[in-house]
N, C-alpha and C positions, 0 to 999 in steps of 0.2 A: 646858725644851724637849724634847719626846720625839724619839727616833730613828724613822726609818721602820719599823724592825723592831718597835718598841713598838706603833705604831699598827696595823701589819699583824696583830700578835698579838691586839690588841683586836678588830679586824674579823673575824678568823677565829674568835674566840670567839662573836661574834654569828651568823656564818654559816659554820659549819665546812665546809671544802672537801670532806670525805668525804661530805657529804649532797647534793652535786651529782649530777646524772644522769651515767651512765658516759660519755656522749658529749660532755659539757660541757667547757669550758675556762675554769676560774676561777683566781683567785689573782693573784699579782704577775706582771705582764707585763714591766715594766722598772722600774729604780730601784735605788739603792744602799741596802742595809739600814742602813748606818751614817750615812746622811745625816740632818741635823736637819730637823724638820718644824715649820712655823708655820701653814700654811694648806692646807685640804683642800676640793676642789670635788667635789660629787656631781652626776652626770648619768646619763641613760639610755644614750646612744650615744657611743662613742669616735670621733667624727668630727672633721674638721679644724676646723670652727667651734667645737667645744667645746675642743679643744686650744688654739686661739687665745684663747678666753675664759680658760682656765687661766693663760696667760701674762699677760693683762691684769690679772688680780687678784693675781698673784704667788703662785699656788698651787705647793706643793711636791709635792702628791699629787692625782691625779685618780682618783676611784672611780666606775666605771660599772657599770650593770646588764648591758648586753650585752657579750659578748666582742669583742675586736678580731680575734682569729684563732681562730674557732670550729672550723674544719676543718684547722687546722695550716697550716704554710707552710715553704718551703725558703729563703725570702729575706725580708729586711726592707729591701731596696733602695727608695730614694725614687722609683722609677719608677712605683709605683702609689699609690693614695690611702692604703692601710693603712701602707705603708712611710713615706710622708710624715708620717703621724701619729706613728709611732715616732721618726723623726728629729727632728720638732718637739719632742716631749717630752724626748728625751734631751739635745738641744742646750740646752734651757732648764732642765735639772735637775729635771724633773717626772716623778715615778713614776706608773705606771698599775696599778691593782688592779681586778679584776673579781669581782663577786658576782652570779651569775646564778641557776641553779636551786637553789643552796644558800640564796639569799635568798628564792626562791619558797616553799620548804618551811619557812622559819624561823617562829618565834613571838616577836615579830610579824614578818610577812613582807610580801611585795609585795601580796598580796591583802587583808591587813589594812588597809594604807594605802589601797587602792582602796575598800574597804568604808567606811572612815571618811570619805573624800572625798565619797561620795554619800549619807551620812546613815544608814548601816546599823549596827545593834548586832550584832556578831559573836557567833554562838552556837557555832561550831565549824568545823573544816575540812571542805571538800567531799570530799576524798579523804584520810583520816587516814594519817599515817605509822605503819606497824606497829611501828616501832622506838621510838615515843614512848609510854611508859606513861601519860602524862597526857592523851593524846589531843588535844593542842592544835596540834601541827605537822602539816603536810601541804600538798597542793596545793589552791588555791582556798579559798574561805570561804563559809559559809552565814550569812546575817544576817536581821534583822527590822527593819522600819520601826516607828517609834513609833505610827503610825496608818496605816490603809490609804490608798493613793492609787490613782487610775486609772493605767493604763499610760501614758497621755499625760502625766499629772502627774508620775509617777515619772521618765519619760524627760526631762522638762524639768528636774527636780531634778538628775538625773545630768549633764545638759549643763552646768548651772551649776557643779556641783562639780568637774568635770574641766577641765583646760586646753583652751583653744579650739584646734581644728584645722580645716583646710579641709573635711574630709569630714563632720565632726559625728558624729551618731549615726544608725544605721539601726535601725528597729523592726519586728518581726514579731509580730502578734497583734491582738486586739480592743482598740482604743483605750480602751474603757470598762471593760475587765477590771480587777477589784480586785486590787491588788498589796500583799501584806503580807510575804511571805518571799521572799528573793532569794538566788541563788547568784552568786558573782562569781569570776572568774579573771583576774588580770592577764596580759596578753599573749595568745597564741593559745590558744583554749580549746575548739575544736570536737571535740577528742578526748575530752572529758569528758562528752559528752551522756548516756551511760548512767548516770553518777554523778548528773548533774543530775536525770534522771527519777526515779532511786531516792530522791533527797532529797525529792521531792514539793513543790518550791518553786513559787511563782507566776511567777517570772521569772528569767532568766539573763542577766547582763551580762558580756561578755568582748570579745575583739577577733579580727579576722581570720576571721570566720565565712565559710565557703565556700558556694557555691550549693547543691550537692547535700547535704552534711551538714545544712545549715539547713533545706532543703526537706523532707528525710526526717524530721528531728526534729519539724517542724511537723505532718507527716502522721501521725506516731506519737503525737500528742497531747502533745508536750512543752510546757513553759511558754512564756510570751512571751519573745521574744529581743530583746536590745538589743546592737547591735554598735558598739563604739567604736573609735577609732584605737588601734593597738597602743601607740604611744608614750604616748598620753594615759592609758591604763590603768596604765602602769608609772611614770609621772612622780611620782605622790604618794609612792612609796617613797623618792625622793630626799630629800624633807623629813623623812620618818620616820627614815631612816638618819642624816641629819645630826644630828637631835635625839638619837639614840642615842649617837653619837660625842661630842656635847656633854656628855652625862651622864657618860660615861667620862672625858672630859678634865677635867671639874670634880672628879670623884672622885680623880683622880691629881694634880691641881694642875698640869696641863699648860698651857702658854701656846699654845693651839691654837685657831684660828678655822676655822669651817666655813661653806661657801657652797653654795647650790643653784643649778645652772644653769637659767635660764629661756629658754635658746635652744631654739626649737622645731625639733626634728630629725625630726619626722614627715616622711616623704618626699613626701607629697601636699601640693601647694601651692595648689591651686585646685579649685573645685567648680562644675560647670555643670548647671543644672536641665534635666530632660528636656523635650522639646517638649510642647505642649498635646495632650490626647488627645480622642478622640471619646467619645460616650456609652457605647460598648462597652468603652472602656479602651484601644483600639488607637491607636498614634500616628497623627496626621493625615498 
């Protein structure tokens, strides 16, 4: 049976904290390094529903992609939802560890898992890490389909490969455009449009695309755009991360079980269709 410190060392070997962005908040948030571990739960968001799920399965460690306290705090009082999460975890002897932008940059990382979920063969990072001589780490990924698909067909494949959310996918581009090469970025990716254009891909799949950057990218002749829910683009990493820890556990002979949360923590809960339009496209 490993100690928490043993498992944290293994996780930080996969996702070294020094590779996180300077503004990020990664690593151990709460937990006793000397505590014994038997069960680990992976999730995207450290929210109350996930903390409650960790209790139900008897987890000793919760590993999330998103930080609980990204901008710091002066209190962990249970008067707010973040404080309640901390109190819930500590009262139930559950540690919390965060792997955020260090997991984004890893090999394999968040975007590798996203590419695999939508049927892409990864050929390299979208934005290579200059500190990686092998050229495999970095932000985003570039991948290829086994055979070309229309934009509509590729979007349908992506929708089937990603977990279901209320918002689904938004698509910008010619529905009949042939898609063979695709750039992906798990999470918010509209800051990488220049890199996407330089890569010369047919399509770009990411999350949180804003009106003006997306509009300007289309006017500049960028590839087709597919905008998915932020949570959905990062959830495949949870399965990948659990599998990585399973391999480490087997290698060390640890009596450790891993679980992946399937609680949908995407904040959008419903979708309403727009009203019918006139022949000119204006709302009736």
